[in-house]
Residue frames as qw, qx, qy, qz and C-alpha x, y, z in Angstrom:
[[0.229, -0.395, -0.580, -0.675, -5.06, -85.02, -21.42],
 [0.336, -0.212, 0.392, -0.830, -7.75, -83.52, -19.12],
 [0.325, -0.307, -0.883, -0.146, -10.42, -85.64, -17.51],
 [0.453, -0.710, -0.327, -0.428, -13.27, -84.92, -15.20],
 [0.758, -0.526, -0.213, 0.322, -11.20, -85.97, -12.16],
 [0.568, -0.055, -0.026, 0.821, -8.33, -83.70, -13.07],
 [0.032, -0.559, -0.236, -0.794, -10.58, -80.77, -13.75],
 [0.610, -0.702, -0.282, -0.237, -12.32, -81.24, -10.40],
 [0.762, -0.417, -0.181, 0.461, -9.11, -81.78, -8.53],
 [0.352, 0.254, 0.051, 0.900, -7.54, -78.51, -10.10],
 [0.281, -0.662, -0.201, -0.665, -10.55, -76.68, -8.83],
 [0.761, -0.604, -0.236, 0.005, -10.31, -78.22, -5.41],
 [0.705, -0.122, -0.147, 0.684, -6.68, -77.33, -5.26],
 [0.081, 0.539, 0.108, 0.831, -7.57, -73.66, -6.10],
 [0.580, -0.665, -0.156, -0.444, -9.68, -73.83, -2.91],
 [0.006, -0.552, 0.700, -0.454, -7.04, -75.46, -0.80],
 [0.820, -0.152, 0.343, -0.432, -9.06, -78.60, 0.01],
 [0.481, -0.252, 0.829, 0.133, -8.27, -82.35, -0.33],
 [0.430, 0.320, -0.564, -0.628, -8.42, -83.71, -3.83],
 [0.830, 0.003, 0.358, -0.427, -10.42, -86.79, -4.78],
 [0.278, -0.298, 0.859, 0.310, -9.53, -90.05, -6.34],
 [0.020, 0.286, 0.888, 0.361, -13.03, -90.79, -7.80],
 [0.256, -0.210, -0.049, -0.942, -16.20, -89.04, -8.30],
 [0.716, -0.321, -0.528, -0.325, -18.13, -91.90, -6.86],
 [0.439, -0.013, -0.692, 0.573, -16.15, -91.76, -3.42],
 [0.353, -0.686, -0.636, 0.009, -18.03, -90.81, -0.32],
 [0.390, -0.258, -0.231, 0.853, -16.39, -87.52, 0.35],
 [0.145, 0.799, 0.379, -0.443, -18.10, -84.13, 0.50],
 [0.026, -0.568, 0.449, 0.689, -15.70, -82.93, -2.28],
 [0.107, 0.049, 0.894, 0.432, -16.83, -85.69, -4.61],
 [0.165, 0.622, 0.756, -0.119, -20.47, -85.09, -3.92],
 [0.045, 0.800, 0.133, -0.583, -20.18, -81.53, -4.70],
 [0.021, -0.419, 0.638, 0.646, -18.22, -81.97, -7.78],
 [0.178, 0.279, 0.924, 0.188, -20.86, -84.49, -8.84],
 [0.107, 0.740, 0.567, -0.345, -23.63, -82.06, -8.19],
 [0.102, 0.860, 0.087, -0.493, -22.10, -79.18, -10.02],
 [0.423, -0.333, 0.601, 0.591, -19.67, -80.21, -12.67],
 [0.329, 0.370, 0.726, 0.478, -21.99, -80.97, -15.68],
 [0.075, 0.895, 0.427, -0.102, -24.10, -77.86, -15.04],
 [0.245, -0.818, 0.165, 0.493, -21.08, -75.68, -14.94],
 [0.428, -0.096, 0.689, 0.576, -19.65, -77.24, -18.06],
 [0.274, 0.593, 0.712, 0.256, -22.84, -76.73, -19.86],
 [0.058, -0.947, -0.194, 0.249, -23.18, -73.02, -18.78],
 [0.264, -0.620, 0.409, 0.615, -19.73, -72.36, -19.97],
 [0.388, 0.212, 0.764, 0.469, -20.48, -74.02, -23.42],
 [0.115, 0.802, 0.586, 0.027, -23.45, -71.61, -23.63],
 [0.297, -0.687, -0.049, 0.661, -21.29, -68.60, -22.93],
 [0.337, 0.691, -0.252, -0.588, -20.55, -67.98, -26.50],
 [0.909, 0.378, 0.001, -0.177, -19.95, -69.88, -29.71],
 [0.455, -0.584, 0.630, 0.232, -16.85, -71.90, -28.99],
 [0.495, 0.534, -0.516, -0.451, -15.48, -73.23, -32.16],
 [0.002, 0.256, -0.963, 0.083, -14.51, -76.57, -30.83],
 [0.280, 0.288, 0.845, -0.352, -18.19, -77.21, -29.98],
 [0.417, 0.471, -0.023, -0.777, -19.78, -75.66, -33.05],
 [0.331, 0.050, 0.904, 0.267, -21.67, -77.92, -35.40],
 [0.477, 0.305, -0.168, -0.807, -23.73, -77.74, -38.55],
 [0.255, 0.045, 0.966, 0.021, -26.31, -80.18, -39.34],
 [0.360, -0.187, -0.567, -0.717, -29.30, -80.76, -41.70],
 [0.411, -0.044, 0.536, -0.736, -32.53, -80.69, -39.82],
 [0.054, 0.249, 0.953, 0.162, -35.08, -83.48, -40.07],
 [0.318, -0.166, -0.207, -0.910, -38.23, -82.07, -41.40],
 [0.192, 0.200, 0.833, -0.479, -41.50, -82.71, -39.39],
 [0.013, 0.464, 0.736, 0.493, -45.03, -83.15, -40.68],
 [0.147, -0.762, -0.579, 0.251, -46.44, -80.79, -38.24],
 [0.256, 0.535, 0.114, 0.797, -46.79, -76.94, -38.84],
 [0.304, -0.542, -0.495, 0.608, -47.09, -74.03, -36.65],
 [0.206, 0.915, 0.348, 0.003, -48.69, -70.67, -37.16],
 [0.072, -0.960, 0.177, 0.205, -46.51, -68.07, -38.73],
 [0.266, -0.571, 0.713, 0.309, -43.85, -70.47, -40.00],
 [0.666, 0.407, -0.448, -0.435, -43.52, -72.59, -43.20],
 [0.768, 0.171, -0.615, 0.043, -41.59, -75.38, -41.86],
 [0.643, -0.636, 0.345, -0.251, -40.96, -77.28, -38.45],
 [0.622, 0.474, -0.615, 0.101, -37.89, -79.25, -37.86],
 [0.860, -0.358, -0.322, 0.168, -36.65, -81.76, -35.19],
 [0.245, -0.883, 0.372, -0.151, -34.45, -80.12, -32.51],
 [0.611, 0.383, -0.666, 0.191, -31.04, -82.04, -32.71],
 [0.827, -0.484, -0.285, 0.019, -30.56, -84.37, -29.75],
 [0.731, -0.223, -0.170, 0.622, -27.11, -83.15, -29.07],
 [0.178, 0.657, 0.092, 0.727, -27.86, -79.44, -29.40],
 [0.368, -0.422, -0.522, 0.644, -27.25, -77.30, -26.40],
 [0.057, 0.673, 0.133, -0.726, -27.81, -73.85, -28.07],
 [0.552, 0.596, 0.503, 0.294, -29.40, -73.18, -31.33],
 [0.349, -0.417, 0.101, 0.833, -27.31, -70.40, -32.83],
 [0.400, 0.540, -0.148, -0.725, -28.73, -69.62, -36.28],
 [0.835, 0.421, 0.353, -0.014, -29.88, -71.31, -39.68],
 [0.542, -0.186, 0.480, 0.664, -27.07, -71.64, -42.14],
 [0.409, 0.816, 0.059, -0.403, -27.16, -68.95, -44.78],
 [0.816, 0.188, 0.437, 0.330, -26.00, -70.42, -48.11],
 [0.434, 0.842, 0.180, 0.264, -25.74, -67.07, -49.63],
 [0.096, -0.915, 0.352, -0.171, -23.09, -65.73, -47.50],
 [0.670, 0.296, -0.633, 0.253, -21.35, -69.14, -46.55],
 [0.696, -0.677, -0.239, -0.025, -21.70, -68.10, -43.01],
 [0.653, 0.152, -0.248, 0.700, -18.26, -66.56, -42.87],
 [0.278, -0.911, -0.135, -0.273, -17.60, -64.14, -40.06],
 [0.452, 0.254, -0.494, 0.698, -14.98, -62.64, -37.78],
 [0.342, -0.427, 0.241, -0.801, -17.57, -61.53, -35.31],
 [0.116, -0.043, -0.957, 0.264, -18.44, -63.84, -32.42],
 [0.300, 0.390, 0.597, -0.634, -21.74, -62.14, -31.81],
 [0.029, -0.036, -0.706, -0.706, -23.24, -63.21, -34.95],
 [0.463, 0.246, 0.404, -0.750, -26.78, -62.32, -35.59],
 [0.517, 0.304, 0.788, 0.138, -29.14, -64.74, -37.50],
 [0.133, 0.229, -0.402, -0.877, -29.83, -63.61, -41.11],
 [0.437, -0.188, -0.742, -0.473, -32.51, -66.23, -41.52],
 [0.512, -0.363, 0.306, -0.716, -35.38, -65.90, -38.97],
 [0.583, -0.083, -0.806, -0.059, -36.05, -68.93, -36.80],
 [0.508, -0.495, 0.279, -0.647, -37.57, -69.92, -33.50],
 [0.312, 0.033, -0.937, 0.151, -37.13, -72.75, -30.97],
 [0.544, -0.231, 0.140, -0.794, -40.46, -73.80, -29.61],
 [0.502, -0.084, 0.805, -0.304, -42.47, -76.65, -28.25],
 [0.095, -0.051, -0.847, -0.520, -43.85, -79.17, -30.54],
 [0.513, -0.298, -0.314, -0.741, -47.54, -79.56, -30.94],
 [0.764, -0.333, -0.552, -0.027, -47.61, -82.39, -28.47],
 [0.299, -0.841, 0.267, -0.363, -45.57, -80.23, -26.05],
 [0.953, -0.263, 0.094, 0.115, -43.17, -83.22, -25.46],
 [0.737, -0.079, 0.221, 0.634, -40.10, -81.95, -27.28],
 [0.003, -0.742, 0.072, 0.667, -38.50, -78.90, -28.86],
 [0.658, 0.495, 0.464, 0.325, -38.64, -78.01, -32.59],
 [0.238, -0.365, 0.227, 0.871, -37.05, -75.48, -34.84],
 [0.390, 0.757, 0.507, -0.134, -39.30, -73.25, -36.77],
 [0.175, -0.479, 0.337, 0.791, -38.27, -71.32, -39.85],
 [0.655, 0.633, 0.136, -0.390, -39.40, -70.43, -43.38],
 [0.164, 0.646, -0.684, -0.296, -36.12, -71.82, -44.78],
 [0.948, 0.201, -0.086, -0.233, -36.51, -74.97, -46.92],
 [0.880, 0.139, -0.290, 0.350, -33.96, -77.85, -46.28],
 [0.271, -0.907, 0.193, -0.257, -32.75, -75.93, -43.23],
 [0.766, 0.076, -0.475, 0.428, -29.40, -76.51, -41.74],
 [0.472, -0.866, -0.098, -0.129, -28.73, -75.47, -38.14],
 [0.472, 0.462, -0.492, 0.567, -25.52, -74.07, -36.76],
 [0.668, -0.684, -0.073, -0.283, -25.50, -74.83, -32.90],
 [0.081, -0.633, 0.680, -0.361, -23.45, -75.48, -29.96],
 [0.817, -0.100, -0.554, -0.125, -23.13, -79.31, -29.35],
 [0.688, -0.645, 0.209, -0.257, -23.17, -80.60, -25.85],
 [0.623, 0.446, -0.603, 0.225, -19.59, -81.74, -25.67],
 [0.770, -0.596, 0.065, -0.218, -18.93, -83.95, -22.66],
 [0.924, 0.009, -0.095, 0.370, -15.54, -85.43, -23.36],
 [0.345, -0.872, 0.124, 0.325, -12.73, -83.39, -21.60],
 [0.652, -0.167, 0.471, 0.570, -10.30, -84.49, -24.26],
 [0.407, 0.593, 0.463, 0.519, -11.89, -82.36, -26.73],
 [0.190, -0.949, -0.195, 0.161, -11.74, -79.20, -24.54],
 [0.523, 0.628, -0.170, 0.551, -9.16, -76.59, -25.64],
 [0.511, -0.095, -0.526, 0.673, -6.90, -75.21, -22.93],
 [0.076, -0.194, 0.120, -0.971, -8.62, -71.93, -22.56],
 [0.676, -0.370, -0.340, -0.540, -12.03, -73.66, -22.10],
 [0.738, -0.258, -0.595, 0.185, -10.59, -76.11, -19.56],
 [0.321, 0.062, -0.400, 0.856, -8.91, -73.24, -17.59],
 [0.291, -0.264, 0.017, -0.919, -12.16, -71.39, -17.51],
 [0.774, -0.306, -0.469, -0.295, -14.15, -74.43, -16.48],
 [0.600, -0.129, -0.593, 0.521, -11.68, -75.04, -13.59],
 [0.094, 0.105, -0.274, 0.951, -12.06, -71.38, -12.42],
 [0.500, -0.279, -0.227, -0.787, -15.87, -71.42, -12.61],
 [0.778, -0.246, -0.574, -0.064, -16.09, -74.71, -10.84],
 [0.432, 0.006, -0.485, 0.761, -13.78, -73.26, -8.17],
 [0.221, -0.206, 0.105, -0.947, -16.14, -70.31, -7.68],
 [0.673, -0.300, -0.343, -0.583, -19.15, -72.50, -7.36],
 [0.791, -0.160, -0.552, 0.212, -17.43, -75.02, -4.94],
 [0.236, 0.387, -0.415, 0.789, -16.04, -72.29, -2.77],
 [0.492, -0.409, 0.179, -0.747, -19.18, -71.79, -0.66],
 [0.926, -0.212, -0.155, -0.270, -20.15, -75.38, 0.03],
 [0.904, -0.035, -0.293, 0.310, -16.66, -76.48, 0.79],
 [0.480, 0.113, -0.298, 0.817, -14.94, -73.36, 2.24],
 [0.175, -0.827, -0.509, 0.163, -17.75, -70.94, 3.14],
 [0.338, -0.466, 0.074, 0.814, -15.81, -68.02, 1.73],
 [0.443, 0.806, 0.369, -0.136, -17.65, -65.58, -0.39],
 [0.012, 0.862, -0.357, -0.359, -14.48, -63.61, -1.13],
 [0.396, -0.335, 0.803, 0.294, -12.85, -66.68, -2.41],
 [0.513, 0.488, 0.705, 0.051, -15.76, -67.51, -4.66],
 [0.234, 0.936, 0.114, -0.237, -15.81, -63.96, -6.03],
 [0.176, -0.725, 0.547, 0.379, -12.11, -64.05, -6.66],
 [0.485, 0.037, 0.840, 0.241, -12.40, -67.35, -8.62],
 [0.405, 0.735, 0.536, -0.095, -15.36, -65.98, -10.52],
 [0.092, 0.913, -0.172, -0.359, -13.37, -62.77, -11.55],
 [0.270, -0.487, 0.736, 0.386, -10.59, -64.90, -12.83],
 [0.510, 0.337, 0.783, 0.110, -13.06, -66.94, -14.85],
 [0.387, 0.843, 0.318, -0.195, -14.38, -63.94, -16.48],
 [0.041, -0.813, 0.422, 0.399, -11.09, -62.71, -17.41],
 [0.400, -0.185, 0.848, 0.296, -10.22, -66.03, -19.01],
 [0.460, 0.564, 0.684, 0.031, -13.44, -66.10, -21.10],
 [0.194, 0.938, 0.020, -0.287, -12.99, -62.48, -22.13],
 [0.133, -0.661, 0.608, 0.419, -9.55, -63.27, -23.38],
 [0.479, 0.136, 0.842, 0.209, -10.71, -66.39, -25.16],
 [0.403, 0.798, 0.423, -0.151, -13.38, -64.31, -26.99],
 [0.043, 0.907, -0.208, -0.364, -10.70, -61.74, -27.87],
 [0.362, -0.350, 0.782, 0.366, -8.28, -64.42, -29.19],
 [0.472, 0.394, 0.764, 0.197, -10.96, -65.98, -31.46],
 [0.291, 0.892, 0.260, -0.229, -12.10, -62.52, -32.68],
 [0.080, -0.827, 0.432, 0.351, -8.48, -61.75, -33.67],
 [0.612, -0.095, 0.745, 0.249, -8.00, -64.85, -35.59],
 [0.270, 0.457, -0.397, -0.749, -7.64, -64.25, -39.33],
 [0.505, 0.141, -0.707, -0.475, -9.81, -66.08, -41.91],
 [0.243, -0.004, 0.867, -0.436, -11.82, -67.75, -39.16],
 [0.493, -0.009, -0.538, -0.684, -14.69, -69.67, -40.90],
 [0.576, -0.009, 0.679, -0.455, -17.68, -71.64, -39.45],
 [0.656, 0.293, -0.529, -0.453, -17.77, -74.20, -42.25],
 [0.932, -0.193, 0.183, -0.246, -18.71, -77.84, -41.66],
 [0.838, 0.369, -0.290, 0.279, -15.38, -78.88, -43.41],
 [0.213, 0.633, -0.484, 0.565, -13.54, -77.11, -40.66],
 [0.587, -0.497, 0.320, -0.553, -15.25, -78.52, -37.60],
 [0.052, 0.266, -0.951, 0.150, -14.12, -81.59, -35.72],
 [0.341, 0.205, 0.790, -0.466, -17.82, -82.05, -35.04],
 [0.323, 0.242, -0.478, -0.780, -18.84, -81.94, -38.63],
 [0.630, 0.119, 0.627, -0.442, -22.14, -83.80, -38.96],
 [0.748, 0.564, -0.055, -0.346, -21.82, -84.46, -42.71],
 [0.901, -0.138, 0.340, 0.230, -18.75, -86.57, -42.58]]
């Protein structure tokens, strides 16, 4: 099973530098992995709608209102990217990874400007979004491979000072992500239903 250490060490191995035994050790490799790992992981999660990180949840209605919208809802704490409001009329079934929202919504600042809110005209709204998944054990193989390659690309400059190596790792990363998108698009009967997701919010 993948772990943060194994992912980081596979990235370091791609660069031909010494591996680490802990993210808290005092080596430059560990410091750079600590600096970049979470940011690279979250950027990859945002790349597209990875099914393993897709979640559907009922939104909590707020008392505030904002001009142009009927309802304001709390932005989920575990939300990394708000994708769309669930459309009950279609069941949200699609074979297209680049799904365009059918129900208008907007992510904005609250009236107090201290948090994000979801604005929409949809009553009892449910949001489909990418959850911030941090447990490597939940990552599918293609996501793990892409994460290793993107991390390799980011680490290449501070650890090896080689732009060509960084570019090579990034090109490989892009190929893996493109293939992952193609594989998902080609799956038959792929549905984004809360009953299908390991991250189902409704139990």
